[in-house]
C-alpha positions as CSV (number, residue, x, y, z in Angstrom):
1,M,0.0,0.0,0.0
2,S,1.5,3.3,-1.0
3,E,2.7,5.5,1.8
4,V,2.1,9.2,1.9
5,A,4.2,10.8,-0.8
6,E,3.5,14.5,-0.2
7,T,1.8,16.7,2.3
8,V,0.6,20.3,2.1
9,S,3.7,22.1,3.1
10,D,4.1,24.0,6.3
11,E,5.1,27.0,4.2
12,A,1.9,26.9,2.3
13,R,-0.1,26.8,5.6
14,A,1.9,29.7,6.9
15,M,1.1,32.0,3.9
16,T,0.0,35.4,4.8
17,I,-3.8,35.3,5.3
18,A,-4.3,39.1,5.9
19,D,-7.8,39.9,7.3
20,A,-9.9,37.6,5.2
21,G,-9.1,34.3,7.0
22,D,-8.2,30.8,5.6
23,A,-11.0,31.0,3.0
24,R,-8.6,33.0,0.7
25,Q,-6.0,30.3,0.6
26,F,-6.6,27.5,-2.0
27,V,-4.9,24.4,-3.4
28,I,-5.0,24.6,-7.2
29,F,-5.2,21.4,-9.3
30,H,-5.9,20.2,-12.9
31,V,-8.6,17.8,-14.1
32,A,-8.5,17.4,-17.9
33,D,-8.3,20.9,-19.4
34,E,-9.9,22.6,-16.4
35,M,-8.4,24.1,-13.3
36,F,-10.1,23.8,-9.9
37,A,-9.4,24.9,-6.4
38,V,-10.4,23.8,-2.9
39,R,-9.9,25.7,0.3
40,L,-6.6,24.9,2.0
41,A,-8.4,24.7,5.3
42,E,-10.3,21.6,4.0
43,V,-7.1,19.8,2.7
44,Q,-5.7,17.3,5.1
45,E,-2.8,16.1,2.8
46,I,-2.0,15.2,-0.7
47,I,-0.7,11.8,-1.7
48,R,0.3,9.8,-4.7
49,M,-2.3,7.4,-6.1
50,P,-2.5,4.5,-3.6
51,E,-3.5,0.9,-4.3
52,V,-7.3,0.6,-3.9
53,V,-9.9,-2.1,-3.3
54,R,-12.8,-1.9,-5.7
55,V,-16.2,-1.9,-4.0
56,P,-19.2,-3.5,-5.9
57,L,-22.6,-1.7,-6.0
58,S,-21.0,1.6,-5.2
59,P,-21.3,5.0,-7.0
60,G,-19.6,5.0,-10.4
61,A,-17.3,7.8,-9.3
62,L,-15.7,5.7,-6.5
63,E,-12.2,4.6,-7.5
64,G,-12.2,2.3,-4.4
65,L,-11.0,2.2,-0.8
66,A,-7.4,2.8,0.2
67,N,-5.5,2.3,3.4
68,L,-4.4,5.6,4.9
69,R,-2.2,4.7,7.8
70,G,-4.9,2.4,9.3
71,T,-7.9,4.5,8.2
72,V,-10.2,3.4,5.4
73,L,-10.1,6.1,2.7
74,P,-12.8,6.4,0.0
75,V,-11.2,7.7,-3.2
76,I,-13.4,9.6,-5.7
77,R,-12.7,10.1,-9.4
78,L,-13.3,13.8,-10.3
79,R,-13.2,13.0,-14.0
80,Q,-16.2,10.7,-13.6
81,I,-18.1,13.3,-11.5
82,F,-17.5,16.0,-14.2
83,G,-18.3,13.6,-17.1
84,M,-14.8,13.8,-18.5
85,T,-13.0,11.1,-20.4
86,A,-11.3,8.5,-18.1
87,V,-7.5,8.2,-18.4
88,E,-4.8,6.0,-17.0
89,H,-3.2,7.3,-13.8
90,D,0.4,8.4,-14.2
91,D,3.3,9.9,-12.1
92,A,1.5,13.2,-11.9
93,T,-1.8,11.8,-10.6
94,R,-2.5,12.8,-7.0
95,V,-5.2,12.3,-4.4
96,V,-6.2,15.4,-2.5
97,I,-7.4,14.3,0.9
98,L,-10.2,16.4,2.4
99,D,-11.4,16.5,5.9
100,Q,-15.2,15.9,5.7
101,G,-15.7,14.7,9.2
102,R,-13.7,11.7,7.9
103,P,-11.0,11.7,5.2
104,V,-12.2,11.5,1.6
105,G,-9.8,11.5,-1.4
106,L,-10.3,13.3,-4.7
107,V,-8.3,11.9,-7.7
108,V,-6.8,14.8,-9.7
109,D,-4.6,14.8,-12.8
110,R,-2.0,17.2,-11.4
111,V,-1.6,19.5,-8.4
112,A,-0.4,23.0,-9.4
113,N,0.3,25.1,-6.3
114,V,-1.1,26.7,-3.2
115,V,-2.1,30.4,-3.6
116,T,-3.4,33.2,-1.6
117,V,-6.2,35.1,-3.4
118,E,-7.4,38.6,-2.9
119,S,-11.2,38.8,-2.3
120,D,-11.7,41.1,-5.4
121,R,-10.5,38.2,-7.6
122,I,-13.3,35.8,-6.5
123,E,-16.4,35.9,-8.6
124,P,-19.8,34.4,-7.5
125,V,-20.8,30.9,-8.8
126,D,-23.5,32.2,-11.1
127,S,-20.9,33.9,-13.2
128,I,-19.4,30.5,-14.3
129,Q,-20.3,29.3,-17.7
130,G,-18.9,26.0,-18.8
131,T,-19.4,22.3,-18.9
132,V,-19.0,21.7,-15.2
133,D,-22.1,21.6,-12.9
134,N,-22.4,24.9,-11.1
135,D,-24.1,23.2,-8.2
136,L,-20.7,21.7,-7.3
137,M,-18.9,25.1,-7.2
138,T,-18.9,28.0,-4.8
139,G,-17.2,30.6,-7.0
140,M,-14.5,31.4,-9.5
141,I,-11.0,32.8,-9.1
142,K,-10.1,35.2,-12.0
143,A,-6.5,35.3,-13.1
144,S,-4.8,38.6,-12.9
145,D,-4.9,38.9,-16.7
146,G,-8.6,38.4,-16.7
147,T,-8.5,35.8,-19.4
148,S,-8.5,32.5,-17.4
149,M,-10.3,31.2,-14.4
150,V,-10.1,28.6,-11.7
151,M,-13.3,27.1,-10.4
152,I,-13.7,26.8,-6.6
153,L,-15.0,23.3,-5.8
154,D,-17.6,22.8,-3.1
155,A,-16.0,19.7,-1.6
156,G,-18.8,19.0,0.8
157,K,-21.4,18.9,-2.1
158,V,-19.2,16.6,-4.2
159,V,-19.0,14.1,-1.3
160,A,-22.6,14.5,-0.3
161,R,-23.8,13.9,-3.9
162,E,-21.8,10.7,-4.4
163,F,-22.0,9.2,-1.0
164,K,-25.5,9.4,0.5
165,A,-25.2,8.4,4.1
166,V,-27.6,5.8,5.5
167,S,-29.3,6.9,8.7
168,K,-28.7,5.1,11.9
169,A,-32.3,3.9,12.0
170,V,-31.9,2.3,8.6
171,K,-28.6,0.6,9.7
172,Q,-30.2,-0.7,12.8
173,A,-33.2,-2.1,10.9
174,L,-31.0,-3.8,8.4
175,S,-28.7,-5.2,11.0
176,G,-31.4,-7.6,12.3
177,G,-31.5,-11.2,11.4
178,A,-28.3,-12.4,13.1
179,E,-30.1,-14.4,15.6
180,D,-32.4,-15.9,13.0
181,R,-29.3,-17.0,11.0
182,K,-27.8,-18.6,14.0
183,T,-31.0,-20.5,14.7
184,I,-31.0,-21.8,11.1
185,V,-27.4,-22.9,11.2
186,N,-27.9,-24.7,14.5
187,A,-31.0,-26.4,13.1
188,D,-28.9,-27.7,10.2
189,D,-26.1,-28.8,12.5
190,A,-28.6,-31.0,14.4
191,S,-29.4,-33.0,11.2
192,D,-27.9,-36.4,10.4
193,E,-24.9,-34.8,8.6
194,S,-21.3,-34.1,9.1
195,Q,-19.3,-31.1,7.9
196,L,-15.7,-31.8,6.8
197,V,-12.8,-29.6,5.5
198,S,-11.1,-31.6,2.7
199,F,-7.6,-31.1,1.5
200,E,-5.1,-32.9,-0.7
201,V,-1.7,-34.4,0.1
202,A,0.3,-36.3,-2.6
203,G,-2.8,-36.8,-4.8
204,Q,-4.9,-38.3,-1.9
205,E,-7.9,-36.5,-0.4
206,Y,-8.1,-36.2,3.3
207,A,-10.5,-34.4,5.6
208,L,-11.0,-33.2,9.2
209,P,-14.3,-32.5,11.0
210,I,-14.9,-28.7,10.6
211,E,-15.3,-28.3,14.4
212,Q,-11.6,-29.3,14.7
213,V,-10.4,-26.7,12.1
214,Q,-9.9,-23.3,13.7
215,E,-8.8,-21.6,10.5
216,I,-6.7,-21.9,7.3
217,V,-3.8,-19.6,6.7
218,Q,-1.1,-19.0,4.2
219,I,2.4,-20.4,4.6
220,P,4.3,-17.8,6.6
221,E,7.5,-16.1,5.3
222,Q,9.3,-17.1,8.5
223,I,9.3,-20.5,10.2
224,T,11.6,-20.9,13.2
225,E,13.1,-24.4,13.3
226,V,13.1,-26.2,16.7
227,P,16.1,-28.5,17.3
228,N,15.8,-32.1,18.6
229,T,12.3,-32.6,17.2
230,S,10.7,-35.2,14.9
231,S,11.4,-34.9,11.2
232,H,7.8,-34.0,10.4
233,V,8.0,-31.0,12.7
234,L,8.7,-27.9,10.5
235,G,9.1,-25.6,13.5
236,V,7.0,-22.8,14.9
237,M,5.3,-19.6,13.5
238,T,3.8,-16.6,15.1
239,L,0.0,-16.4,14.7
240,R,-1.5,-13.3,16.4
241,N,1.1,-13.1,19.2
242,R,1.1,-16.8,20.0
243,L,3.4,-19.5,18.8
244,L,1.9,-22.2,16.6
245,P,3.8,-25.5,16.1
246,L,3.9,-26.5,12.4
247,V,4.0,-30.1,11.0
248,S,4.1,-31.5,7.5
249,L,1.5,-34.1,6.8
250,R,3.7,-35.4,3.9
251,D,6.5,-36.1,6.3
252,M,4.2,-37.5,8.9
253,F,2.9,-40.0,6.4
254,G,6.3,-40.8,5.0
255,L,5.5,-39.3,1.5
256,P,8.1,-37.8,-0.8
257,P,8.9,-34.1,-0.2
258,Q,7.5,-31.5,-2.6
259,E,8.5,-27.9,-3.2
260,V,6.3,-25.4,-1.3
261,T,4.1,-23.2,-3.5
262,D,1.3,-20.7,-3.1
263,A,-1.1,-23.6,-3.2
264,N,0.2,-25.0,0.1
265,K,-1.9,-24.0,3.1
266,I,-1.6,-24.3,6.9
267,V,-4.7,-25.9,8.4
268,V,-4.9,-24.9,12.1
269,V,-6.2,-27.8,14.1
270,S,-7.5,-27.5,17.6
271,L,-6.2,-30.1,20.1
272,S,-7.7,-28.5,23.2
273,A,-8.9,-25.2,24.5
274,E,-5.4,-24.0,25.0
275,M,-3.4,-25.9,22.3
276,S,-3.4,-25.9,18.5
277,V,-1.1,-27.1,15.8
278,G,-0.7,-26.0,12.1
279,V,-0.6,-28.8,9.5
280,M,0.8,-28.0,6.1
281,M,-1.3,-29.4,3.3
282,D,-0.6,-29.5,-0.5
283,S,-3.9,-27.6,-1.1
284,V,-7.3,-27.1,0.6
285,K,-10.1,-28.4,-1.6
286,E,-13.5,-27.6,-0.2
287,V,-16.0,-27.8,2.7
288,L,-18.2,-30.9,2.5
289,R,-21.5,-31.6,4.1
290,V,-22.1,-35.3,3.9
291,G,-24.6,-37.7,5.4
292,R,-23.3,-39.9,8.1
293,S,-24.6,-42.9,6.1
294,V,-21.7,-42.5,3.6
295,I,-19.1,-42.5,6.4
296,D,-17.7,-45.9,7.3
297,P,-15.2,-46.7,10.1
298,M,-11.7,-47.7,9.1
299,P,-11.7,-51.5,8.3
300,A,-10.5,-53.4,11.4
301,L,-7.7,-55.1,9.5
302,L,-6.3,-51.8,8.3
303,A,-6.9,-50.0,11.6
304,R,-4.5,-52.3,13.3
305,D,-1.8,-51.1,10.9
306,G,0.2,-48.4,12.8
307,N,0.8,-46.5,9.6
308,L,-2.9,-46.0,9.1
309,G,-3.8,-45.3,12.8
310,E,-4.3,-41.6,12.1
311,I,-7.3,-42.3,9.7
312,Q,-10.5,-42.9,11.7
313,S,-13.0,-43.4,8.9
314,I,-13.6,-43.3,5.2
315,C,-16.2,-41.1,3.4
316,R,-17.7,-42.6,0.2
317,L,-18.7,-39.9,-2.3
318,N,-20.0,-40.2,-5.9
319,E,-21.2,-43.7,-5.3
320,G,-17.8,-44.8,-4.0
321,Q,-15.9,-43.3,-6.9
322,R,-14.4,-40.6,-4.6
323,L,-13.0,-41.7,-1.2
324,V,-12.0,-39.2,1.4
325,S,-9.9,-40.4,4.4
326,I,-11.1,-38.7,7.6
327,L,-8.3,-38.0,10.0
328,S,-8.3,-38.2,13.8
329,S,-6.4,-35.2,15.3
330,E,-6.3,-37.1,18.7
331,K,-4.4,-40.0,17.1
332,M,-2.2,-37.8,14.9
333,F,-0.8,-35.6,17.6
334,N,0.4,-36.2,21.1
335,S,-0.2,-33.2,23.3
336,G,3.0,-33.8,25.2
337,D,5.0,-33.7,22.0
338,I,3.4,-30.5,20.9
339,R,4.0,-29.0,24.3
340,A,7.6,-29.9,24.1
341,V,7.9,-28.0,20.8
342,L,6.4,-25.0,22.4
343,D,8.6,-25.3,25.5
344,G,11.6,-25.4,23.3
345,R,10.7,-21.9,22.1
346,E,9.5,-20.6,25.4
347,E,11.9,-17.7,25.5
348,G,11.1,-16.8,21.9
349,D,7.4,-16.9,22.8
350,R,8.0,-14.2,25.4
351,A,10.0,-12.0,23.0
352,M,7.8,-12.4,19.9
353,T,5.2,-9.7,19.5
354,E,4.6,-9.6,15.8
355,D,2.1,-6.8,15.9
356,G,4.1,-4.8,18.5
357,V,1.5,-5.5,21.3
358,G,2.6,-7.9,24.1
359,T,0.9,-8.6,27.4
360,S,2.1,-10.6,30.4
361,S,-1.1,-12.5,30.5
362,G,-0.9,-13.6,26.9
363,A,-4.3,-12.2,26.2
364,I,-5.2,-11.6,22.6
365,D,-7.6,-9.3,20.8
366,D,-11.2,-10.3,20.4
367,E,-11.5,-12.0,17.0
368,E,-14.1,-13.0,14.4
369,Q,-13.7,-15.9,12.1
370,F,-14.4,-15.5,8.3
371,V,-14.2,-17.5,5.1
372,V,-12.3,-15.3,2.7
373,F,-12.9,-15.5,-1.0
374,R,-11.9,-13.6,-4.2
375,L,-14.0,-11.9,-6.8
376,M,-12.0,-10.3,-9.6
377,N,-9.0,-8.7,-7.8
378,E,-10.7,-8.0,-4.4
379,E,-11.1,-10.1,-1.3
380,Y,-14.4,-10.6,0.6
381,G,-15.2,-12.3,3.8
382,V,-18.3,-13.9,5.3
383,P,-18.8,-15.2,8.9
384,I,-17.8,-18.8,9.0
385,D,-21.0,-19.8,10.9
386,A,-23.0,-18.5,7.9
387,V,-21.3,-20.9,5.4
388,Q,-23.3,-24.1,5.1
389,E,-20.7,-25.7,2.8
390,I,-18.4,-25.1,-0.1
391,V,-18.6,-27.2,-3.3
392,R,-17.2,-27.3,-6.8
393,V,-19.1,-25.8,-9.7
394,P,-20.6,-28.7,-11.7
395,D,-20.0,-29.0,-15.4
396,E,-23.7,-28.1,-16.1
397,L,-26.3,-26.1,-14.3
398,T,-29.9,-26.3,-15.2
399,R,-31.2,-23.0,-16.4
400,V,-34.5,-21.7,-15.1
401,P,-36.6,-19.5,-17.4
402,K,-38.0,-16.2,-16.3
403,T,-35.6,-15.7,-13.4
404,P,-33.2,-12.8,-12.6
405,D,-30.2,-12.5,-14.9
406,F,-27.8,-13.2,-12.0
407,L,-29.5,-16.6,-11.2
408,E,-27.2,-18.9,-13.0
409,G,-29.5,-22.0,-12.6
410,V,-30.0,-24.8,-10.2
411,I,-28.0,-27.9,-9.3
412,N,-28.9,-31.2,-7.5
413,L,-27.0,-31.2,-4.2
414,R,-27.5,-34.6,-2.7
415,G,-31.1,-34.9,-3.7
416,V,-31.9,-31.2,-3.0
417,V,-32.4,-28.6,-5.7
418,L,-30.1,-25.7,-5.0
419,P,-30.5,-22.3,-6.7
420,V,-27.1,-20.9,-7.7
421,V,-26.3,-17.2,-8.1
422,D,-23.4,-15.8,-10.1
423,Q,-21.9,-13.5,-7.4
424,R,-20.0,-11.5,-10.0
425,R,-23.2,-10.7,-11.9
426,R,-25.1,-10.0,-8.7
427,F,-22.4,-7.3,-7.9
428,G,-22.5,-5.9,-11.5
429,L,-19.0,-7.2,-12.3
430,P,-17.8,-8.6,-15.6
431,T,-18.5,-12.3,-16.0
432,M,-15.6,-14.8,-16.4
433,E,-15.0,-18.2,-18.0
434,K,-15.6,-21.2,-15.8
435,N,-12.4,-22.7,-14.3
436,D,-11.3,-25.2,-11.7
437,R,-10.7,-22.5,-9.0
438,Q,-14.3,-21.4,-8.8
439,R,-16.5,-22.7,-5.9
440,I,-20.1,-22.5,-4.8
441,M,-20.5,-21.1,-1.3
442,V,-23.8,-22.3,0.2
443,Y,-25.7,-20.0,2.7
444,T,-29.2,-20.1,4.2
445,I,-30.7,-16.7,3.7
446,K,-34.0,-16.2,5.6
447,G,-34.8,-19.9,5.2
448,V,-33.8,-20.2,1.5
449,R,-30.7,-22.3,0.9
450,T,-28.8,-20.7,-1.9
451,G,-25.4,-21.1,-3.6
452,F,-23.1,-18.3,-4.8
453,I,-20.4,-18.8,-7.3
454,V,-17.1,-17.1,-6.3
455,D,-13.8,-16.9,-8.2
456,Q,-11.8,-18.7,-5.5
457,V,-12.0,-19.5,-1.8
458,L,-8.8,-18.3,-0.3
459,E,-8.7,-19.2,3.4
460,V,-10.5,-19.4,6.7
461,M,-9.0,-16.7,9.0
462,R,-9.5,-15.1,12.4
463,I,-9.5,-11.3,12.2
464,P,-8.9,-9.2,15.3
465,A,-11.8,-6.9,16.1
466,S,-9.4,-4.0,16.3
467,V,-8.9,-4.0,12.5
468,I,-12.6,-4.3,11.7
469,G,-14.5,-1.0,11.2
470,P,-17.7,0.2,9.5
471,S,-17.5,0.7,5.7
472,P,-17.9,4.2,4.4
473,D,-21.4,5.1,3.4
474,L,-21.0,4.9,-0.3
475,S,-24.5,4.0,-1.4
476,E,-27.6,2.6,0.3
477,E,-27.3,-0.8,-1.5
478,Q,-23.6,-1.1,-0.9
479,Q,-24.0,-0.1,2.8
480,R,-26.7,-2.8,3.2
481,L,-24.4,-5.5,1.7
482,I,-21.0,-4.4,2.9
483,R,-21.3,-2.9,6.3
484,R,-17.8,-3.5,7.6
485,V,-14.2,-3.6,6.3
486,A,-11.2,-5.5,7.7
487,N,-8.2,-3.2,7.2
488,I,-5.2,-5.5,7.9
489,E,-2.5,-3.0,7.5
490,K,0.5,-5.3,8.3
491,Q,-0.5,-7.7,5.5
492,H,-1.5,-4.8,3.1
493,R,-5.0,-6.4,2.8
494,M,-8.4,-4.9,2.9
495,I,-11.3,-7.4,3.1
496,L,-14.9,-6.4,2.4
497,L,-17.1,-8.1,4.9
498,L,-20.5,-9.1,3.6
499,D,-23.8,-9.4,5.4
500,I,-25.2,-12.7,4.2
501,D,-28.8,-11.8,5.0
502,Q,-28.7,-8.9,2.6
503,L,-27.2,-10.7,-0.4
504,L,-30.7,-11.1,-1.9
505,D,-33.8,-8.9,-1.3
506,G,-37.3,-10.2,-0.8
507,K,-38.2,-10.5,-4.5
508,E,-34.9,-12.1,-5.3
509,L,-35.2,-14.6,-2.5
510,S,-38.7,-15.4,-3.8
511,A,-37.4,-16.0,-7.3
512,A,-34.6,-18.3,-5.9
513,S,-37.1,-20.2,-3.8
514,K,-39.4,-20.8,-6.8
515,A,-36.4,-21.9,-9.0
516,A,-35.7,-24.6,-6.4
517,K,-39.2,-26.1,-6.6
């Protein structure tokens, strides 16, 4: 994420103001062939064009959200607001950050200078004649030669026009439904089904019960080796101020080593309330919801084999064509061995405070757990308890006539007809060719079980509450769907957090429900 490249200079702020006050000092900038000005008192700073996160269902003028030293910054394209031709950003592009009760950035082509203007050179707004909407101006600065002019921008009106804030009452009304969702999830959990997280190691598919999987994270850049440990122990990593032992399932099962790539993931497995271990897998495949009737105990003859003791049962899918070995975390890991690994790094545990916050009690920040997925180039998160399961996109979906454009069709999911929504199309994003990375994430929305196609499921992660904040009020529809943003500054990531209950409105839910019948 780009750091601040420029700020309004102290010299500019110290310019002679005379008796007219700050209103006579302006920052001048170019947008296309026009020159504009904003009051210096409204300018917080000026920065180079930062990396931005695109937000679906937001006003067309929104460039995206940027990270400004831990603060979520909406960035607005002035060219779009003024109806000017869009251009690629270059080295001269700047973002003028205004203080509008919260920081808001305006993308300009080039910043010219900071000037002090005599009051007799400022003309009223009704004297402006041009292509720019006069409602967004407060006046005009005449050049000393009388032949050119600079339009004074009403920054407050620009922001108010593009970003209509949603009232607290509306927010509170829309925030309902969490308890209903929880009830639905718990009702499903009570059924005769099991949820499994499946992954692949050396071409074989394994799984763990979802309740044993705390989260799924990327391979860290730094793994600290621990001497005098078993060969399958990779070492320890720091995960939110705590040490996490890491093991390789390949080494544990005596499989040949393989070069680590971006596909490898760490599955964090819970051994007890106080102890967890990270297991490196070749790749994570999907979340399965399977009937217990297709889960068989490990055959007794094989169960006696010490090499297969870690496998507690076999799941038969696709009429037995796909076998998934369900692992037993209790048999895989000895708590005493894991404790020994941690004790071997006890001093490092005291010293390591990756985020710069250490406490003698070892207390960690409150956290929320999300499934993170990708759409186009952006990352989105949904609460893990809202995700019923994650499945592959089948080769064919059955189209349903007279349904909304974003309803891709229906699929048969273990005897139940499931309506499937194209999440890209629902958000007004360009469609993409079907590929092996796509997944269907299944949610229950107000009683209607619905699948949403996403580009790729990235990971399950715990996000500290301290980095989660409300999303800017960009539009009513966006604010309803994306109420919060996780701004993880240390990882240079901004994750848009979705409200599952608002993904479809009443009419859309009705259409999805009818399609499933």
